[in-house]
N, C-alpha and C positions, 0 to 999 in steps of 0.2 A: 203729617209725618215730619215735616221740617222742624217745627218747634219741638216735637217729641224727642228727636235725636239729641238735641242740645240739652233739653231738660233731663234726659236719661243719664247723662254723664256728669251732671252737676255735683253729685255726691259720691263719685266713684274715683278710682285710681287707674293709672295706666296698666298696671299688672292685671287688675280685675277685668278691665275691658279687653285686653289682649286675649285672656283666657276665654272670655265669652265668644269672641270672634273665632278663636281656634276650634271651639266646640261645634260651631255652625259651618265653618269653611276650612276644615282641617287640611284638605288636599289642594286648596287654592294656593297659587303662588303668592308670596308676600313680598319678596325682594328679588329683583333680577338685575343682571349686569350684561350689557351687550358685549359681543365678542370684539376684540381689538388686538392686533399684533403690535400696536404701538404702546400698549400698556404693560407694566411689569407684574400684573396679577390677573388671573382669570382671563387669559388670552382667548380662550374658547367660549367665554361667556359663563354665566352663573345664574342659577335660579333655585330658590328654596321656598317650600310651602310653609303654611302656618304651623302645622304639626312639627316639622323638623326645626323650625325656628324656636318653637316653644321648648323643645327638648334641649336645644343648644343653650337657650337662655337659662333654663333650670340648672344645667350643669355649671354654667358660669356663676349663677346665683349661689350655688352651694360652695363653690371654690372661694368666692369672695367672702361669704359668711365665715367659712373656716379660717380665713386669714384675718378676721376681726373687723371687716367692714360692714357698715349698716347705716341706720338712721342718723342723719345729720352730717355724714361725711360728704365731702366733695371729691370727685375723681375727674381729673383732666384726661380727655380722650382725644388723641391726635392721630386718627386713622384716616384722615382725608375723606374721600367719598367711597371708601370701601364698604361693602355690606356689613362688615364686622362693627362698624361705627354704630349702626342701628341696633345690632344684636347686643353689644355691650351696654348701650344706653338702656335697653329694656331690662337687662339684668340688674343694672344699678338702680333703676327706678323700683324694681320689685323689692329690693332690700332697703329702700328708703334713702339711698344715696343720690346725690345730685350730680348730673353729668355736666362737665365744663368742656364744651366742644372747642377745639383749638384750630385756629386758622393756620394752615401749613406755611403760609407766606409771612408769618410773623418773623420779625428779626429777633435776635437774642434778647435785646432790651425789652421788646414788646412781650415776648413769651415770659420773661422773668417777672415783668409787672403783673401779668394775669395770674401766674402761679402764686406769686406772693400775695396779691390782693385777695384772691379767692381762698387762700389757705388750703389749697388742694392737698389731700393726703397722699395721692398716688397719681402718677402720670403714665398713661398707656400710650405707647408710640410705636413707630415703624423704624426698622433698622436704618433706612435712608436718612432719618432725622437725627441719628446718634450724635454726630458732631455738634449740631446745634443744641441738642439736649445737654450734652456734657458741658458746653460753654455756659449754658443757662444755669445749671445747677451750681456753678461756682459763684454766681451772683446772688443766690437766694439767702435770705437771712434765717430762714427756717428750713430744716431738711425735708426733702420729699422723696418718697419711695418711687422706684422706676420699674416698669415691666414692659419688655419689648415683645410685640406680637410675633416677630420673626424668630425669636429664640426658641430653642427646643424645650426649655423648662416651662412647665405649665403652672407651677405653684406661684401664687401671688405673695409678695413680701408682706410681713405682718403690719397691720395698721398700728400707728404709733400712739393713737388715743382710742379709747373705747367708744362705740356708738352710743347714741342716746337711747334711753328707755322709751317705749311706746310703739305705736303701730303707724304704718303708712296711712296718711289721710289725704283727702282732696287738696288741702292747703299745704301739704308737704312740698318742699322745693324739689322739682324734678330736673331742672336745668338752670344753669347760670350762663347767660349769653352776654358777651361784651360787645357794646355798640359805641361808635364814636360819639363824642360830645363836643361842645364848643369850648370846653376848658382844656382841651389838648390831650388828656389821658382818657382812655375808654371808661365807660360806666358799666358796671356789672348788673344786668337786668335779671332779677330773680323771678323765675317762672315756676308756677305750681302745676301739679297734676291736673287740677281743675282748669287752669288756663289752657294747657296744651290740648286736653280733651275737648274743651269747648271750641277751641280754634278749629280742630279737625272736624268736629260735628257741624260747625257753622258752615265750613266750606262744602261739606257733603250735603248740606241742606239748602244751598243757595237756589238751586233750580234754574229755570229759564234756560239760557244757553249752557249753563253749567250743570246740567242734570247728571247726577252720579247714580248709576244703577248698582245696587248692592250685589257683590259677588261677581261683577263683570268687568270693572274698569282696570285699566293699566296705564299709570301715569308715568310719562317719560320726563324726568326732571333733571336737567343737567346742572342745576344750581348747587352750591356747596351745602353739605350737611351741617356745617357749623353756622348756617344762617337759618332763620325761622321758616323761610319759604319751603325749603326741602326738608329740613330737620324736624319741623313741626307741622306745618299746614298740610302738605301732601302725605307725609308719612303717617300722621295721625288719622287723616281722612281714609286712607287705604286700610289702616289697622282696624278702624271702626266698621268699615263696610265690606271687608273681605276682598279688597282689591290688591293690586300689586304696584309697588314702587319700583320703577325701572331707574337705576342710578348709574349713569356713566361717570367717568372720572371728572369730565368737564365738558363744555360745549365744543363740539367738533363740526364746523360747518360743512366740510367736504364729505363726511360720512353720515351726516345728520339723517337724511331721508332713508338711506340704507338701514341705519340702526333703528329708526322709528318703525319701518316696515318689518324688519327682522324680529323685533321684540313685540310686534302686534300692539303697539301703543294706541290707546283710544283718546288720550288727553296729553297735551304737552304743556310744560311750563317754560316761561321765557322772561328775559329782560330786554330792555330796549335795543341792546346791541345785537340781539339774535335776528331781528327782522331784516335790517339792511345787509347783514352778512349772508343770510340765506338768499335774499334777492340778488345778490352779486354773484351767486354761484351759477354755473351753466345749467340749463334745463336738463332734467333727467326723468325717465319714466317713473322712478320711485316717488317723485314729488306729487304725483297724482294717484298712486296706487295704495296709499296709506288708509288707515281706518280711524284717523283722528277726528273727533267730534268738535273739539274746541281747544284754543290756546288760552292760557291763564297767566297773566303777568302784568308788568307795568313798564312804562317808559318808551313805548313805540311812538315815533314821531307821527303826529296826526295825519300828515299827508301820505304816509306809507300804509295805513290801515287797509284802505280799499284795494290798493295795488297788491298787497300781500294776500288778502282774502280771495281776490279774483284769481290769482295765480295758483294758490295752493289749496283752495277749496274748503276753508273752515274759518269761523269767526275768531278773532282775537278779543278776549274779554279783558279790558283794562281794570285794574284793581288799585286800591290804596290799602296799605298796611304798614306797620312798623313793629319792631321787637316788643315795644311796650304794650301794643294792642294789635294782635294779628287776627282778630275776627274781622275779616276784611270787608271794606266797601267794594262793590263790584258793579260795573255797568253791564249787567248780564241779561237785561231784558230790553225789548224795543220800546221807545226809540233809544238806540245806544249813542247817538250823536257822533257817528264816525266823522273824522276830520277835526275833532276837538280833543281836549284832554279830559273827557268825562270819566269820572271814577265811581259813580254810583249815587245812591240816595240813602238818606237816613231811614232807619227802620227799627222796630222794637228789638232790643238787645244790642243795638249799636246806634244809639242816637248821636246825631252829628249836627253841629251848628257852626255858623261863621260869626266870629266875634271881633270887635275892634280892640285896640290896646287897653281899653278900660274895662273889658269884660262884657260889653254890651252886644246883644245880638244885632247883626246887621241885616238890612232888608235885601231882597233878591238883587243880583247883579253887582252888589258892592263887595269889593275884595277885602278879605280879612283873614284871621288865623282860624284854621280848622280845629275845633275842639270836639272831643268825643266822650261818651260815657255809656254804661249799660242802661241806667235809668236814673231818675231823680232820687228814688228811694235807695238804690244800691248802685251808686255810680261806678265803683271799682270792681264789681263782680266780673270775673273772667279776665281781668286785666293783669298786667305784671304785678308782682307783690311789692316791688319797690327797687330802688337802686341800692346795691350792697354797700353798707357803711356810709350811706349818704341820705339820711332822713330828710335833711333840709332840701336837697334837690328833688326828692320824691314829692314832698309837700308843695314845693313851688310848682312842679309840673301839674299837680292836681288842684291848684288854687281855684276857688269858686265852685268846686264840685264837678269840674270838667278836666279831662286830661288835655293839656295844651301840646299840640303836635309839633308846632314850629313850622307848619306848612301853610302857605298862602293859597286860598281857594276863593271861589265865589259860587253862589247857588243860583241857578237859573230859575225863572218863574215856574218851570215845571217840576222843580225840586231836585233836578240833577246837579250834583256837585262837580265843579271843574277845577282841576289842579292848575295853579299859576306858577308858583315858585316856592323855594324854601326860605323861611324867615331866618333860620339859624345859619350860621357861617359854616355851612357844610358843602363840600363838593361831592357830587355823586358820579362816580366813574365806574361804568360797567357793573352797577349794583353794589359797589363798595362805597360806604360813607366815609369821607376823609375830612377830618377836622383841620381847617386851614391853619389854626393856631399851632397845631402840633408840628406841621412842616415849617412854619415860621420860626418856631423855637429852635429847630435843628439848624436852619440856615443862619440864624442869628449867632450861632456859636462860631461861625467861620470868621477868621481874622479880616477877611476882605470886605465883609458886609457891615455897612453902617446902619441901614434900615431895610426892612423887608415887609411886603404885604403879599399874601398868597390869596389868589382869587380863582373862581371857576370861569372857564371859557367854554363856549359850545364846541362840541366835537362831533363830526358827522357819523362816527362809528360808536363811540363809547359814551354818548350823551353829554358828558362834561369831561374836561381835562384840567389838570393842575397847572396854573401859571404863577410863577414867582416873579414879582416885580421888585427889583433890588436897587437900592442906592449904595454905591460902593464908597469905601473909605478913600481918602485922598491918596494918590500914588498908584492905584490899581487900574489896569486897562480893561475896559469892557469889551472883551472879544470872545470868540467861540472857545478858545482854550480855557479861559476862566469859567465860562458857562458850564463846560463839561466837568471841570474840577468841582464846582459847587454841586452839580448834579450827582457826581460820584459820592460826595460827602453825605448827601441825603440818602442815596441808594444803599449805602453801607450800613445805615442806622435805622432805616424804616422799611416797611414792606415795599416791594417794587412799585405797586400801584400808587403809592403816596408821593413818589419822586416827581419833581416838576417836569411835565411834558414840554413846557415852554418856559424860558427865562427871558425876562425883559429888563434891561438896564435903564434906569431913569436918573435924571439929575436931582430930583426931589419927589416926595410923595405929598399929595394934597392933604391938608389937615384942617380941622375945625379950629375955632379959637381956643378950645381946651386941649388942642394938640392930638385929638383922635384922628386917625387916618380915615379919609373918605374914599373907600375903595371904589365906589361907583363912579368916581371922577378920574380914576387912574388911567383908564384906556378909553379910546374912542372906537367906533365901529360896532356893527351888530354882534360880531363874534369876539370882540375884545383883542384881536391881534392885528394891529396896524403894521404894514410892511416897513422895513427899515433894517439897517445893519446892526441895531442894538437889540433886536428881538431874535431869539434863537430857538429853532424847532428841535427838541431833543426826544420826541416821542419814540423814535426808532431805538433809543437806548433803553427803553423800559421793557425789560424781559423778566418773566418768571424764572426763579432760580431752578437749575436742573437738579438740585440736591434731592 
């Protein structure tokens, strides 16, 4: 059955598969939202079944077609974690348009880059984002149509260019997701109907601890819909199996167990930050009265696995995945190797090896880069379609017939892969990938800064934090006042999570003979933060915008 589900969607489209599930599970809930007085929408909760979702999707599809949207268009959707984000996405996919999910924490500059680079025809947004949207549109070189969900008008503005001729096919672009790269600006990952369906089918077919029973599961996923975990993996799995996607606005540790119980969740998704924050909450009867069978995610510190599972009563299944390839590896069968960073084993449909820098396969226990493919015959089947407007980067990532992940792993003698570190210059903070060079570029604009190197340092709650190591120009005093000034400069120009949580002032940066900065020599100590008056902790200043 596992292989059958994946094979069945190979030559299909999202619209077709949704209609098939609707016919079988019409009265089953498809999307739910837990109640919350702290939220500005659906305070009493929300739930919609497959039949009603289908009818709403059809109505949107008809309105979009009448406004001239269709095959080949891209539409940016900035509806945060609201259920409308999923419904709009389904309607866009049915007409052959690609959904460009927007991170609500984007700065004006970041949003303008994504809209410009994607050549989006239309931006669908919320009233609370109007100021940012208005500022962004002033920067665009090409005009974009706007449609606010909260306005009373229901007609969409006319598309400025006609759609392409043809039908929606498995290879048609369904989503364009932007992911951080080491070049500073995000890359647009083109995802097809086939990619997203295979991803959902793969998850639904994993088995072991991750058994998904058709027509019965309810996945509580607090992660953002503009990322593949929630927007693709769990949404598509529930769409294909007649299950329900429970979508809170974000992770709320204090109300977590109440919400999980109240929504009758059978599966929860997590990031590394979730485990310690839940363990730090006072004990409550709700934490043992739930119906959760397993947790599904990545990044929990190995030492917390057994503590978490013993307290809350279900296994945490660690996985590996990325936007370019989200048919995930998963440590979903025994032995899971609790207390390690085990991420699963290679298997047909997701072959994985460990290579050295010359592309040679390494023996067990040797650390190297994780590379993945579908098979030797069809390596790219079910993977992302490429980086938008960057064929060179796409081909480089696929050199040698394998996708190069940029992650360092080793394979144990029993075949289990273990995550070690990231090869790329990426900082991973609470599930967000941050390109160090992007933060460096903004800090380098400051008049006070002579040189800067941005590195990752360990953080007990958010996995990693951003540290900016700065050499000042002559005449500037390295004190807390200046540290806050530099922090604010970055915070005004980039998303809040990219701002430096730590600023360290140094007299010089270590360099090679060719003047490349040796980041690994910058700081000492296990966590990279040595005490002293020239190192400043600014983590409390990092706050999500209230907008």
